[in-house]
BARO-908248 format. One line per 4 residues: for each residue x, z, y of N, C-alpha, C. Coordinates in Angstrom, 3 decimals, m for minus. Last residue first. Example, Ala and Ser with C-alpha at 12.3 -4.5 7.8 and 13.67 -1.06 7.14 Angstrom:
# residues 2
12.850,7.080,m2.250,13.670,7.140,m1.060,12.900,7.870,0.030  13.190,7.800,m5.690,12.300,7.800,m4.500,13.200,7.800,m3.300;
END
This chain:
# residues 209
134.627,m73.773,m99.140,134.547,m72.670,m98.186,134.237,m73.147,m96.841  135.010,m76.290,m100.142,133.695,m75.648,m100.351,133.508,m74.478,m99.355  137.710,m76.600,m99.626,136.769,m77.485,m99.041,135.408,m76.858,m98.938  138.883,m74.687,m101.271,139.051,m74.499,m99.808,138.033,m75.344,m99.086;
138.241,m75.766,m103.729,137.710,m74.474,m103.320,137.747,m74.217,m101.850  139.899,m78.076,m103.731,138.428,m78.193,m103.714,137.761,m76.832,m103.251  142.679,m78.111,m101.443,142.094,m77.695,m102.713,140.610,m77.698,m102.616  143.553,m81.165,m99.702,143.201,m79.767,m99.746,142.594,m79.403,m101.093;
146.281,m83.415,m100.738,144.865,m83.134,m100.418,144.573,m81.647,m100.523  149.530,m83.420,m99.209,148.713,m83.148,m100.411,147.249,m82.909,m100.000  152.300,m84.879,m98.148,150.911,m84.780,m97.735,149.983,m84.661,m98.913  155.344,m83.554,m97.819,154.426,m84.135,m98.801,153.037,m83.869,m98.310;
158.407,m83.881,m96.251,156.971,m83.473,m96.015,156.117,m84.190,m97.000  161.669,m82.855,m96.174,160.706,m83.725,m96.946,159.306,m83.070,m96.769  163.994,m82.790,m93.467,163.057,m82.086,m94.365,162.096,m83.064,m94.944  167.202,m84.490,m93.612,165.817,m84.304,m92.987,164.860,m83.639,m93.983;
169.398,m84.957,m95.032,169.297,m83.708,m94.426,167.962,m83.449,m93.888  169.062,m87.582,m95.920,169.019,m86.589,m96.918,168.874,m85.167,m96.270  169.443,m88.922,m93.492,168.142,m88.970,m94.158,168.004,m87.933,m95.196  172.075,m88.365,m93.011,171.059,m87.775,m92.089,169.677,m87.836,m92.694;
173.339,m89.800,m95.065,173.487,m88.379,m94.975,172.405,m87.713,m94.141  172.706,m92.334,m94.350,172.223,m91.843,m95.597,172.236,m90.305,m95.555  174.035,m92.777,m91.827,172.613,m92.864,m91.943,172.007,m92.187,m93.203  176.565,m92.188,m90.337,176.215,m91.537,m91.667,174.707,m91.559,m91.822;
176.827,m93.618,m87.937,177.979,m93.610,m88.916,177.530,m93.106,m90.358  174.443,m93.030,m86.768,174.788,m94.438,m87.040,175.876,m94.556,m88.044  174.577,m90.308,m86.530,173.555,m90.920,m87.347,173.862,m92.315,m87.730  176.684,m90.105,m84.733,176.956,m89.568,m86.097,175.871,m90.164,m86.998;
175.561,m91.209,m82.492,176.760,m91.851,m83.032,176.894,m91.406,m84.526  173.637,m89.282,m82.039,173.209,m90.646,m82.278,174.329,m91.435,m82.929  175.241,m87.128,m81.481,174.346,m86.994,m82.556,173.900,m88.404,m82.994  176.768,m87.715,m79.209,177.465,m87.658,m80.496,176.528,m87.674,m81.683;
175.005,m90.054,m76.956,175.466,m88.692,m77.496,176.080,m88.732,m78.815  174.807,m92.729,m76.365,174.756,m91.726,m75.205,175.255,m90.311,m75.685  176.970,m95.161,m77.844,175.853,m94.238,m77.929,175.964,m93.214,m76.766  179.328,m96.629,m77.930,178.038,m97.407,m77.844,176.818,m96.453,m77.794;
181.421,m95.111,m78.414,181.360,m95.711,m77.107,180.028,m96.382,m76.866  181.401,m94.347,m81.073,180.794,m93.388,m80.100,180.633,m93.969,m78.688  182.872,m96.248,m82.362,181.465,m96.324,m82.414,180.782,m95.484,m81.382  185.644,m97.454,m80.317,185.063,m96.405,m81.160,183.506,m96.557,m81.190;
187.168,m100.581,m80.413,186.242,m99.733,m79.771,185.724,m98.696,m80.730  190.495,m101.635,m80.134,189.381,m101.314,m81.024,188.520,m100.260,m80.420  192.468,m101.901,m78.369,191.454,m102.938,m78.347,190.335,m102.626,m79.273  194.266,m99.859,m78.904,193.474,m99.789,m77.696,192.365,m100.805,m77.585;
195.540,m100.847,m81.173,194.645,m99.787,m81.325,193.742,m99.669,m80.089  197.216,m102.793,m80.094,196.183,m103.219,m81.026,195.089,m102.088,m81.112  198.891,m101.185,m78.622,198.089,m102.202,m77.925,196.936,m102.585,m78.782  200.185,m99.779,m80.543,199.311,m99.031,m79.655,198.400,m99.979,m78.897;
201.545,m101.853,m81.785,200.535,m101.101,m82.622,199.571,m100.331,m81.671  203.225,m102.779,m79.771,202.245,m103.697,m80.256,201.150,m102.938,m81.032  204.180,m101.256,m76.897,204.078,m100.961,m78.310,202.919,m101.819,m78.914  206.284,m102.930,m74.456,205.141,m102.329,m74.984,205.158,m102.089,m76.457;
208.325,m104.278,m73.223,208.584,m102.894,m73.590,207.383,m102.192,m74.102  207.928,m106.910,m72.799,207.655,m106.046,m71.684,207.884,m104.566,m71.917  208.434,m107.874,m75.322,209.374,m108.185,m74.324,209.192,m107.299,m73.064  206.111,m107.008,m76.601,207.366,m106.418,m76.955,208.429,m106.641,m75.912;
204.151,m108.699,m75.357,204.112,m107.299,m75.266,205.353,m106.580,m75.564  205.183,m111.204,m76.184,205.092,m110.925,m74.802,205.000,m109.341,m74.584  204.738,m111.027,m78.972,206.152,m111.162,m78.472,206.159,m110.797,m76.988  201.998,m110.956,m79.044,202.722,m109.723,m79.404,204.232,m109.773,m78.962;
201.504,m113.597,m78.207,200.983,m112.489,m77.486,201.751,m111.209,m77.784  202.643,m115.040,m80.217,203.264,m115.134,m78.856,202.742,m114.029,m77.964  202.876,m113.039,m83.188,202.260,m113.996,m82.415,202.977,m114.037,m80.999  204.514,m111.250,m84.537,203.475,m111.972,m85.333,202.879,m113.149,m84.577;
208.086,m111.476,m83.738,206.752,m111.033,m83.525,205.702,m111.754,m84.441  211.275,m110.932,m82.541,210.545,m111.267,m83.809,209.094,m110.625,m83.711  213.442,m112.009,m80.381,212.095,m111.349,m80.361,211.342,m111.763,m81.593  216.698,m111.555,m79.594,215.784,m112.238,m80.631,214.521,m111.386,m80.733;
218.743,m112.085,m76.934,217.700,m111.170,m77.539,216.829,m112.052,m78.428  222.433,m112.324,m76.909,221.036,m112.866,m76.695,220.035,m111.859,m77.284  225.675,m112.226,m75.675,224.602,m111.471,m76.330,223.255,m112.062,m75.891  228.558,m114.130,m76.393,227.474,m113.837,m75.550,226.377,m113.144,m76.315;
232.210,m114.355,m76.465,230.946,m114.046,m77.042,229.815,m113.903,m75.937  235.300,m115.924,m76.846,234.189,m115.718,m75.982,232.843,m115.505,m76.699  237.341,m116.544,m78.498,237.633,m115.487,m77.560,236.419,m115.258,m76.571  236.407,m118.556,m80.036,237.087,m117.472,m80.716,237.310,m116.268,m79.809;
233.156,m119.190,m78.732,234.568,m119.574,m78.866,235.220,m118.360,m79.549  230.663,m118.156,m79.030,230.721,m119.529,m78.487,232.162,m120.087,m78.661  228.981,m116.294,m80.995,230.380,m116.451,m80.762,230.511,m117.984,m80.371  226.438,m114.099,m80.164,226.715,m115.508,m80.498,228.149,m115.731,m80.025;
224.768,m111.154,m81.244,225.949,m111.760,m80.612,226.143,m113.195,m81.081  221.593,m109.826,m80.381,222.416,m110.543,m81.289,223.586,m111.222,m80.595  219.307,m107.381,m80.303,220.449,m107.913,m79.503,221.410,m108.513,m80.498  215.859,m107.643,m81.052,217.276,m107.497,m81.503,218.294,m108.074,m80.537;
212.675,m106.280,m81.259,213.729,m106.951,m80.418,215.116,m106.616,m80.916  210.358,m106.775,m83.992,211.055,m106.019,m82.974,212.028,m106.952,m82.174  209.681,m106.541,m87.526,209.304,m106.960,m86.180,210.126,m106.204,m85.180  212.253,m106.784,m90.130,211.106,m106.112,m89.423,210.871,m106.768,m88.076;
214.530,m108.031,m91.075,213.362,m107.911,m91.933,212.150,m107.199,m91.439  217.249,m110.133,m90.587,216.259,m109.285,m89.918,215.014,m109.226,m90.739  220.208,m109.999,m92.667,218.980,m110.644,m92.224,218.016,m109.675,m91.591  223.264,m108.646,m91.473,222.232,m108.766,m92.511,221.014,m109.379,m91.820;
225.015,m109.310,m89.406,225.538,m108.646,m90.591,224.544,m108.673,m91.767  225.577,m111.961,m87.535,224.480,m111.201,m88.088,224.914,m110.630,m89.401  226.474,m113.925,m85.128,227.028,m112.790,m85.730,225.938,m111.894,m86.277  226.460,m117.372,m85.119,225.575,m116.188,m85.042,226.140,m115.022,m85.827;
228.136,m119.281,m85.990,228.419,m118.723,m84.676,227.531,m117.474,m84.390  227.064,m120.332,m88.258,228.257,m119.475,m88.404,228.698,m118.853,m87.113  225.154,m122.001,m87.321,224.675,m120.696,m87.886,225.919,m119.793,m88.062  226.148,m123.415,m84.142,226.120,m123.418,m85.627,225.653,m122.029,m86.134;
224.284,m124.519,m81.331,225.249,m123.612,m81.936,225.105,m123.648,m83.425  223.062,m125.793,m78.460,223.493,m126.185,m79.778,224.572,m125.317,m80.290  220.387,m125.120,m76.665,221.692,m124.610,m76.874,222.099,m124.867,m78.293  217.651,m125.795,m76.281,218.722,m126.630,m75.714,220.134,m126.139,m75.910;
215.786,m124.582,m77.736,215.805,m124.232,m76.238,216.942,m125.034,m75.520  216.334,m125.296,m80.285,215.100,m125.716,m79.665,215.034,m125.530,m78.176  218.726,m123.935,m80.714,218.747,m125.399,m80.576,217.547,m125.949,m79.913  217.734,m121.336,m80.975,218.568,m121.679,m79.800,218.573,m123.241,m79.572;
216.421,m121.773,m83.390,215.615,m121.367,m82.284,216.425,m121.661,m80.975  218.565,m122.299,m85.099,217.559,m123.330,m84.869,216.711,m123.066,m83.634  219.897,m119.876,m84.993,220.544,m121.091,m84.523,219.534,m122.159,m84.210  217.966,m118.257,m86.288,218.315,m117.995,m84.816,219.001,m119.189,m84.304;
217.957,m119.438,m88.838,216.683,m119.413,m88.003,216.964,m119.173,m86.570  220.594,m118.903,m89.578,220.132,m120.345,m89.457,218.910,m120.358,m88.573  220.565,m116.150,m89.855,221.318,m116.701,m88.776,221.012,m118.183,m88.543  217.087,m115.277,m90.674,218.486,m115.483,m90.924,219.260,m116.035,m89.791;
214.546,m113.112,m91.186,215.054,m114.006,m90.193,216.572,m114.106,m90.418  212.215,m113.021,m94.092,213.307,m112.449,m93.231,213.710,m113.548,m92.175  209.245,m111.858,m95.681,210.401,m112.778,m95.681,211.475,m112.138,m94.865  207.126,m110.617,m94.091,206.923,m111.267,m95.376,208.020,m112.368,m95.521;
208.454,m107.697,m92.482,208.269,m109.146,m92.550,207.947,m109.609,m93.949  206.943,m104.719,m91.535,207.801,m105.381,m92.491,207.443,m106.880,m92.643  205.046,m103.485,m89.960,205.991,m104.280,m89.285,207.039,m104.946,m90.192  202.961,m102.300,m91.278,204.148,m101.434,m91.014,205.224,m102.213,m90.169;
201.249,m104.309,m91.755,200.832,m103.344,m90.689,202.042,m102.516,m90.283  203.390,m107.236,m92.327,202.373,m106.251,m92.689,202.141,m105.223,m91.563  203.770,m110.575,m90.928,204.274,m109.199,m91.226,203.129,m108.287,m91.609  205.036,m113.771,m90.139,203.943,m112.950,m90.677,204.595,m111.588,m91.113;
206.750,m114.614,m87.091,206.732,m114.441,m88.519,205.518,m113.542,m88.968  208.285,m116.329,m84.537,206.968,m115.918,m85.047,207.018,m115.839,m86.573  210.745,m115.625,m82.372,210.506,m116.147,m83.738,209.264,m115.552,m84.256  212.043,m116.525,m79.259,210.973,m115.862,m80.024,210.845,m116.527,m81.326;
214.881,m115.650,m77.403,214.288,m116.543,m78.246,213.213,m115.845,m79.079  216.387,m115.172,m74.232,215.624,m114.585,m75.313,214.918,m115.664,m76.068  219.293,m114.547,m72.219,218.342,m115.447,m72.840,217.600,m114.801,m74.006  221.328,m113.018,m71.113,219.892,m112.565,m71.029,218.838,m113.508,m71.594;
223.388,m115.858,m70.846,223.246,m114.386,m70.666,221.777,m114.003,m70.387  223.531,m118.594,m70.797,222.895,m117.945,m71.931,222.690,m116.428,m71.825  224.953,m119.326,m68.487,223.650,m119.827,m68.674,222.863,m119.096,m69.817  227.364,m117.994,m68.782,226.551,m117.741,m67.592,225.107,m118.216,m67.739;
228.323,m119.073,m71.158,227.892,m117.657,m71.161,226.982,m117.435,m69.966  229.245,m121.598,m70.381,227.923,m121.484,m71.161,227.410,m120.106,m71.223  231.595,m121.020,m69.282,230.627,m121.514,m68.444,229.239,m121.455,m69.103  232.932,m120.201,m71.581,232.715,m119.225,m70.501,231.700,m119.714,m69.530;
233.046,m122.602,m72.971,232.270,m121.546,m73.501,232.017,m120.516,m72.459  234.775,m124.087,m71.350,233.421,m124.610,m71.514,232.530,m123.442,m72.079  237.140,m122.552,m71.640,236.526,m122.618,m70.307,235.085,m123.096,m70.381  237.691,m123.006,m74.303,237.352,m121.635,m73.840,236.658,m121.682,m72.460;
238.160,m125.726,m74.365,237.029,m125.200,m75.126,236.630,m123.805,m74.679  240.527,m125.662,m72.827,239.322,m126.462,m72.406,238.091,m125.877,m73.029  242.203,m124.131,m74.394,241.880,m123.634,m73.050,240.623,m124.412,m72.579  242.388,m125.815,m76.627,241.778,m124.502,m76.819,241.404,m123.950,m75.429;
243.829,m127.927,m75.640,242.403,m128.109,m76.056,241.668,m126.870,m76.163  246.292,m126.648,m75.281,245.536,m127.209,m74.131,244.051,m127.413,m74.378  246.998,m126.011,m77.869,246.812,m124.923,m76.900,246.002,m125.449,m75.747  247.154,m128.671,m78.911,246.299,m127.685,m79.520,245.983,m126.575,m78.542;
249.293,m129.687,m77.254,247.930,m130.240,m77.225,246.835,m129.292,m77.840  251.353,m128.032,m78.138,250.944,m128.048,m76.715,249.555,m128.589,m76.579  251.574,m128.643,m80.942,251.205,m127.320,m80.442,250.687,m127.325,m79.016  252.338,m130.818,m82.319,251.067,m130.855,m81.634,250.642,m129.602,m80.882;
254.777,m130.146,m83.348,254.719,m131.257,m82.492,253.491,m131.326,m81.676  254.069,m127.878,m84.809,254.987,m127.699,m83.728,254.969,m128.884,m82.743  252.430,m129.079,m86.784,251.872,m128.137,m85.805,252.786,m128.023,m84.608  254.229,m130.534,m88.273,253.256,m131.262,m87.516,252.654,m130.348,m86.470;
255.713,m128.425,m89.302,256.391,m129.354,m88.509,255.406,m130.152,m87.661  253.711,m127.173,m90.907,254.355,m126.418,m89.819,255.090,m127.379,m88.837  253.173,m129.164,m92.746,252.150,m128.787,m91.734,252.760,m128.014,m90.587  255.636,m129.228,m94.198,255.133,m130.389,m93.472,254.128,m130.075,m92.377;
255.766,m126.669,m95.206,256.811,m127.161,m94.264,256.313,m128.311,m93.453  252.534,m125.054,m95.082,253.595,m125.764,m95.821,254.609,m126.243,m94.788  250.322,m123.162,m94.655,251.609,m123.090,m94.032,252.700,m123.713,m94.930  247.281,m124.820,m94.119,248.119,m124.218,m95.098,249.602,m124.266,m94.430;
245.688,m124.109,m90.980,246.308,m125.028,m91.925,247.156,m124.230,m92.875  242.641,m123.036,m89.334,243.934,m122.888,m89.851,244.385,m124.012,m90.772  240.118,m123.758,m88.605,240.702,m122.650,m87.845,242.180,m122.436,m88.310  238.445,m125.537,m89.826,239.631,m125.951,m89.043,240.178,m124.978,m88.183;
236.643,m124.663,m91.585,236.254,m124.484,m90.178,237.355,m124.985,m89.251  238.013,m124.941,m93.999,236.864,m125.878,m93.707,236.472,m125.832,m92.268  239.973,m122.820,m93.595,240.322,m124.271,m93.757,239.200,m125.167,m93.464  238.429,m120.437,m93.349,239.435,m120.805,m92.368,239.737,m122.338,m92.400;
236.474,m120.492,m95.654,236.193,m120.230,m94.191,237.184,m120.872,m93.306  237.249,m121.023,m98.164,235.816,m120.993,m97.931,235.455,m120.975,m96.439  239.996,m120.844,m98.276,239.381,m122.027,m98.787,237.905,m122.184,m98.331  240.566,m118.254,m97.124,241.161,m119.502,m96.561,240.394,m120.685,m96.983;
239.120,m116.596,m98.830,238.862,m116.584,m97.354,239.412,m117.830,m96.719  240.323,m117.167,m101.323,238.914,m117.419,m101.085,238.615,m117.547,m99.565  243.036,m116.190,m100.952,242.710,m117.611,m101.143,241.312,m117.984,m100.846  243.598,m113.853,m98.271,243.094,m114.180,m99.596,242.763,m115.627,m99.743;
246.553,m114.587,m96.243,245.099,m114.234,m96.372,244.736,m114.440,m97.849  249.192,m114.294,m93.955,248.791,m114.335,m95.393,247.365,m113.776,m95.545  250.105,m116.264,m91.138,249.679,m115.046,m91.768,249.265,m115.241,m93.217  251.610,m117.367,m88.346,251.631,m117.603,m89.765,251.246,m116.320,m90.401;
250.326,m118.369,m85.207,250.716,m117.295,m86.068,250.614,m117.701,m87.547  249.125,m120.368,m83.778,250.531,m120.528,m84.184,251.035,m119.478,m85.095  246.957,m118.317,m81.918,247.326,m119.685,m82.324,248.819,m119.744,m82.643  246.978,m114.941,m83.357,246.738,m115.892,m82.316,247.211,m117.329,m82.773;
245.266,m112.950,m85.890,246.361,m113.279,m85.023,245.900,m114.360,m84.021  243.397,m111.224,m87.352,244.407,m111.914,m88.033,245.642,m112.322,m87.062  241.390,m109.965,m85.949,242.117,m109.126,m86.931,243.125,m109.948,m87.680  239.969,m113.023,m85.004,239.980,m111.535,m84.963,240.601,m110.929,m86.176;
241.974,m115.712,m84.293,241.016,m115.208,m85.294,241.123,m113.728,m85.250  242.704,m118.347,m82.137,242.713,m116.909,m82.296,241.597,m116.496,m83.314  243.660,m121.327,m83.977,242.984,m120.622,m82.930,243.050,m119.091,m83.166  245.192,m122.060,m86.081,244.965,m123.095,m85.086,244.169,m122.541,m83.872;
247.563,m120.331,m88.070,246.300,m120.243,m87.295,246.280,m121.295,m86.151  248.719,m121.249,m91.117,249.006,m121.306,m89.743,247.668,m121.268,m88.972  248.974,m119.216,m94.130,248.305,m120.192,m93.279,248.909,m120.126,m91.822  249.429,m118.416,m97.491,249.973,m118.383,m96.212,249.372,m119.521,m95.363;
247.326,m116.547,m99.751,247.758,m117.866,m99.218,248.333,m117.690,m97.786;
END
């Protein structure tokens, strides 16, 4: 399908360029997102009349996006998710989840503006690109953790698994020596190892003697 671009589209062209794309790409993305028009004679005529306004509006939108970059640079959003011991999520984090998290912090963006090649499926910190305008991107950090406490540890560069391990006390810490600790850990084994003493009455002959 031949289309007229109404804004810059990566790998396609600039405003006003007439390009040929697959029908599905045009119908499912470019046309609904108002990034392009079908390149009919009527649409091309209308575009030429409105071209100056379209270009002017694009410059305004670009300037607004650039101003927003200054506010969003280095921003971090936290997404709390359940996960197994290996860090594998019981589910995933999608572009919609990230957009909703940004919305909650006061930044309204659409899920289609979140550049995410695949859903996030493990705990961790992720650098994610947000497309504020066709020519303006900003990078944010998405912190996926089991809890706010773990998110704080990750943000500080800590290892949540190591932190959890450090909070577990060894049994040996509660005893003065290793033998007592070993007895506490293996009481049955220690009882079996102990010698068995049987108290038997003396032989009658021995008593008479």
